[in-house]
N, C-alpha and C positions, 0 to 999 in steps of 0.2 A: 673295294677302295673308294673311298670319297675322291674326288676331282675338284680342284678349285683352280679358278682362274684368276692370277692379279691382274688388273686390268690397268690399275696406274702405280707410280715407284712407291715402293715399300721398303722397308729397311732390309737389310740379309739377315741380320737375329729373326725378324718375321716368317721369314719364307723357310728358317732353319725350324721354326716352331713347328708351322706345318708339316714338313717333312719327317723332323724327330715324332710327331704322334702319329706316322704312318698314312700321311694325307698324300695324295698326289699333287703337286702344283706345275702348274704351265704359265710362265711370267710372258705377258703380251701388252706391251703398251704402246698407245698413240695409236688404237685400231680406229677406222671409222667406223661408223653405226652400221653401214653393210657388212662388214668385217666381223663386229662382233654378233651381229646376226646370222650371220652363215657359222659361228663355232659354239654359241652359248649355249647350246643343247647339248653337248657334250659335259657340261661340267653342274656339279652338285651345290658349286658356293662357286661368288662372285665378290672378288675383294675390291674395290674402290677408292679413291679418295674424293678429288671434287671436279676431276677432267674427264672422266666417263659416266655417261651419262645414261644410266638403265630407264631409258621411258619405256613405253607401255608396248612399243613396238616390239623392241628388246626381249622384253618380258614375255610377248606373248611367244615367242619363238624359244624361250628358254624353258624346254617341255619338264626338264631332269633338276631343273633349278630349286634348290630350297632354301638358300640363304644367299643374301645381299648383304655384305659387311663395310660399313663405310666409316675408313679410319680419320675419323674426327667427329666434329657434332654434328653440323649442317647435312641434312638431306635432302637438299636442295634440287640435286640432281638425278633422285630416285623418283619414281613413280609409285610413290605407298599405295594408292589406291592400287592400281594393277599389279601392282606385287600380293597384295593382301586379297585380292580376287581369286588369283593365279595361287595362294597359298604358300606364298615364300615369304619367309619370314625377313624383316629387315632391321640389322640392329643398326648403333653408333656407338662411340664410344666418349661419354657426356664428359666424363672426368679426365681424360689423357691430356685433354690439353687446359682445364680452366682455371691451372695458375696461371699459364702463359697467354689467355685472353685476357685476364681480369689485371694484370700486370700490365699489358698495351694499353688497356683503358685507362689506368694512372699515369703511363708515360704521355697518352697524348692527351690526358687533362693539364700537366704543366707545360707539355709543349705548348697548349693554345692559351694558356693562363702566361707566360711568360714568351710566347713568340718568338719561339727560338729556331725555329726553320730561316724565316725570314732573317733572325738577327745575324742566323749563321752565315747565308748567302750575302748577306751583304759585308759582313767582316772580311768574309777569304775574297771579296770582289775588291778590299782595299777601302772600303767606304769608314771601316769605324764610326756606325750609325749609333752609337751610344743614347743619343737625346731623342732617338725616332721608336725607342723601346722600352717604354716605362709598363711593365705588366702587373698583374694581382697577386696576391699570394692566396691559397689554399685553407690555408689554418684558420680555424674558425668559420669556415663558410657553411652554408647548407648545400648538402650534395643530395640530388631528387635522384633516386635508384629508380627507372623502369623496368621491372622484373627483378625478382632479388631469388633464383634458383640456385644452381650451383655456380654457374660463372657471377653474378649480381652480389652473392652474400659475401665470397672475396674480395669484392671491390670494395663493397661496406665495411670491412674487416680491415681493411689497408688505408679507406678514408678513415676508421676512426684513431688509424696510428697517426695521422696526418691531422690530428683534434678538429676533424670537421665532424660538423652532426649530420645524421643520414636519415633523409626522411625516404620511404619506400611505398611505390605503389605498386601493388601485387597481388589480382582477384584470390591466387592459391596461396597467400600468405597470413598464416592463423596470427593470433596474439601471442601466442605462447612462443613461437617460432621468432617473432619479431621483437620480444623481449631476450630471446636466447642471442640475437644478432647484435642486441643492441640498439635497434632502428624503429624510428616510428610509422607504425602502418597508418598511410594518409590514402586519401581518394586519388584521382589525377587532378581535380581542378585544385584540390589546397596544394600537392606539387607543383604544380607551373607557379603557383602566386610565392611561394614562400623558396623556391630551391636558387640558388647562385651558380649552380652547374646541374646541369642534368645529364646522367648518361644512362643509355640503354641497354638492358641485357633481357632480349625477349627472341623466341623465334618469330617467323613472320608467319601470322596466320590472317583469317581474315577477320577476326577480332585485332590484331593488334595494327593492320598494314595502314599507314599512315595516321597511326597512333600521334603522331608531333604535327598534324596537319598547318596548314597557315591560321587558321583559327586558334590552332591549342600553342602555336607560338607565340600568337600575339599576346596571351594571357601571360605568357612569362614576364619574370622583374627584369626592366632597364639593364642592359649588363650582364645578363645572363649569358653562361659559356655550355654549347652544347656538345658532348661527344656522343656520337655512334660507332660501335666496333662490334654490333650484333648482327644485323644484317637491313643489307637496303632494302629500302622500301617502307622502312618505317619512319621514316622523318620524308616532309614535302622540301624538296632538294631547293627549287625554286622560291620557295617562301625564305628559308634559310639566308638566300643568294641577298633579296632584299632587304631582310633584315638588318645581315650584315650592313650592309650599305647605309643603311639608313641608322646604323650603329646602337639599333636596338639587340643584337646579340652584340656581344664583343669580340667574343672569336667562336669556332666552332671547329671540332678537329673529327674527321671520319676517317674510319678504315674500311669501309663497306660502302657500297654505291646501287642505287636502281639495277643499273646496267653493267654489269662486268664482261669482259674486262674494262674498265673506264680509261678505253682514251681519249674520249670528250667528255667534258660535263660542264653545266651552266657553274658551278661553282668553282671551277679551276680558274685561276688569276683574282681571286676575289680579294678583298685584304683582309687579315686575320683570318684564313682558312689552312687549315693543315691536312694534308691526304696522305694517307699511305695506302699500298699496293694488295688490300687483303692479307695484313700478317698477323691477325690476330693468334693464332695458332702456329706461326712461324718461330719456333725456338728449335734448336737441336734435341732438347730435351722432349718437346711435346711431339713433335716427328716421328721420335724412336718411341714414345711411350702408347700414342695412338694404334700407332702399328704392331707393338707388340701386344696390343692388348686386343684388338680386331682380330687378330690369328688367334688367339687364346680362344675367346669367344666362339669363333667359325670353328674351331675344331672340337670344343666342349658338343656342343648342336650338333654336329655331323655325326658323333662318336656316342654321345652318351644322352643325348635330347633337353639338355642344359640347354636354358635360353636366359642370355645375359643382354640387360641395356635394348631388348629389341622396344620397335615402337608401333608393333601390330600385334604383338602375343606375350600373353600373362609370361612374366621371367620364372623359371625354374633353374634351381641352382643344383649345381651337380651331385650334391648329396642328399636332394630332392628325389630326383630324375626316378632313379631305381624305384624308389617308394612309392613314387605317383603312378608308375608306369600300369600293373595289373589293375589301378582303379579308375584311368584314364583307358585302358580297354571297354573296363565293366562300364562305363559312363558311354560311351560309344557304342556298344553294343543294346544298352537300355533305350539309347537316343533312337535306335535305327529301329528298335522291336516297335517303342511308341510312333515314330512316323509313318512307318509300313503301315500300323492299324489307324491311322486317322486320315483314311481315305480321302476327303476333302476339306483337307487342311486342319489348321487351328488358329483359335485366337487368342490365346496364352499359355504360357509356358510356367511350371513351378518346378524346382529340383529339389528336394528333400535330401539333407545328409545328418544321419544318424550315428551316434558314437565313435569312435578313433578319426575315420575319416570325416569329421567335422573340423578337427582341428587341424588337418592338412590344409598345403595352398590350393584351396578350391578352384581357384579362376581357371587353369589348364583343365582339372577335369570338368567343370560346366563347359569349358569350348569346348572339348571332346566329345561332349552328350548333345551339344548345339548341333555339331557336323553331323554326328550320326542322325538325328533326329530331320535335318531337313535335305539329307541328301535322297531319301526317297523320294522327294518331290523338284529338288532343285539339281540334281545332279552332282556334278565335281565340286562338293561345296568342303572343306577341311575346318581343321582346328584353328588355323590363322584366320580364314575368310568369314566362317561361321556366324562370331560374333557381331560383327560388322554388318552383315546380309541379315541375320534377324532385327538389328537395330533399324535398319533402313525399312523393313515391310510392316514396322509398328506393331510388333507382337511385343506382348507385353512379358516381360519377363521376371521371375523375383526367386530367391533362394531362401531357405531357412535350415537352421542349424540346431539338432540335438545332442547333447555331449554325450546320453546314454541312450543305446539302443536296445528293447527289450528281451531282443532272442540274440543280434548277431553283434560279434564283436565292430561291425561298422555294416552299415547299409545306404546305399544309394536310391531314390525314387524319384521316377520323372514322371510328372503329371501334365497331360496337355488337357487343355479345355477347346473342343472340338464344336462346329455348327449343329446345329439341331438337323437329322435328317431320320431316316426310318432304319437305320442301321447303327444311330446313334443311342449308347446307353440311355436311364432317364437324365443324371447327374449332367450330361455336356461333358464328361471328364472322360480320358483313357489313364490308367495309372500302372505303372510297372514299376516293381523294385527289385532288386537283387545286391549279391556281394560279392566277395573274392574268399574263396575256398582254397586251398592248399595252391594260392598264386594263381587260381584260375577262377573267372568271371561266373557266376549262378544267377539264375533267375529265382528267385524265392517268393516273390506274388506279385498275381497280374488281377486289376480289378478287384483291390484287396482282400482277395483268396489266395491263402498260402499255397505256394505249390515250387518243389526244389526240380531244378533241373539245369541242363547245359544250352550252351548257345550252340546248337547243331550248326553247320554249314546251309543245309535246308532243313526247316520246319514248318510242318503244319498248325495253325494253331485253328483252334475251334471253341469257340463261345456257345456254348447248349444248354438245354433242360435237363437236370439230371433223370433220366428214365431208363430203367432196364433194357439192356439188349442193344441199348447204342453203343457200349466200344466192341460188343460183337461186331454190328454193322459196317463201323467205322473201319476196323481191320479188314472184313471179308473187302470190303470196297479197295481198302489199299491194293490186297494180296489179287484181287482181279485185273487193276492196272500194271500189275508188275514192281507195285514199288514195295521196296525191301525199309520194314521199320528199325530203325539202329536205337532209340531209345523211345520211351512213352512215359511223360509224368501228367499227372492227373491232381485237380483241384475243383473243392465247391464248396458253398455255404452251407446247405444243410441236403438232408435226404430228398428229394423230388423239387429241389428248389435248382438256383444256377451253379453250371459246372464248366468247368476250363478245360481244357485237352494241349498239352504242349509237345510233339511228335517227332522227333528228330528223323528225318526218312535219306536215303541213300541217292534219289532220285528226283528229279522234276517231274510232279506232277502231272497229267493230261488234261487239259482247260477242260475239258468234257466230266472229269470225275471231281473237279472242285465245284463246278454247276451241279453238279449232280447231289454232292454233299450239302452245298448251301441252301440248296431245295428241300432237303427234308424239313418236317413240320417243327420238329423240338432243336433244330440248330439256326440260333439267330444270327451267329457271325462266324465265317471260315477264311481262312487267309494262307496263303503259302506266303513263308517269310527265308529271306537270305541273309546270314552272319559272314 
């Protein structure tokens, strides 16, 4: 039975989801880092909000952990790189609080435009400061949207309801999507020059950090309003303070800060500055929604392998998971075969999909193939970490798909380009293909030669010149070594040409025997494989 640690406050209804699906749960909120490290190895899943911080040290201690679920959108508190390297899936819930955060951004726009907090404070102090607060309208103004994803698009919809014109800067926004949203796609400098209000809805990355720098803010229209309900660190806070004081910026409203909790900040006390303590997702509905969503997602993954809203692994729906499972197993074994016969590494990887498998969700299948491929040389590699490790290595990866397969309903072929050595074939490529038959993975082609065989736990692969007596000699050699043959599969190009043998064996052959086999004059290559 999978076991989940709930390390931050979650709705009781979320806890019930885990329990009703047969997952054991422990609720331990407010653990110190050392306390978390001491127990995290007991769990398959870790459910958090923002208080618990699974950093590299925690993840290193989490020897059984399979998934971290963040009830919310921001994952700044999770070391995703460490989790990926460890093979831990990191999920968030990007849709559960999108409406709430968008509404808060609109509320902050109004609060800044009409100076609501200061007016409230003066009124409740008995001053009736009516003449001190002459605000600005939002209708018919231009809203500049930095980031038009899940939350930004909802802000755009609401701004249009206020009769605002919306311009958007987002490198991932297509022209078709911009038309659908009713916004104008622009570059950042154009947005800065035209916007009366600028609101940010982008994650904090190396590309977005300080996107509203002092230089950028100085390019804005005089009287602009700046709203940040996304992430601290996107805006130069000191520059905002200076430009508020010089009245270049009319007002600013921040829900997030570079350092949180923000008990002190240069902006505090500045005229026309509005602050809230990271309330973007703080509504009853959002807190409930994200908790329920993360519980469902984590349960799906632990019980069926379905992956939803993961930040470091391709998504797999609950419907797809059982259909993909045999192809994922096949791809991993083909990758393991290719990796084990690529003794000197590889420079390029090509994965070919033919037939029905070409129309499936191929990303998790490719991830499994890469995990098998790299495990021979990199050790603890898995579906989560493999794509990132390959990308960092600089090895080129390409995929092709063909709707029809000449012989099989579905076929996967993995080709790896190996450095030229005495043991490499002339093309410098290793090629292995397989299919799924009766739900089980099968090898059907090696080096372009047809061969139908099983993936035995231990197998002897031999590439030889087709000469009479070779099979008898090989059988005798295995017999002398006390190795029992479980399966024996052969393939060749032409009589007297190149041939291959894949022999399933019941035990590990002694090194002396494999060296003797490899030294035979008509053996080009011999290798013991493990699956």
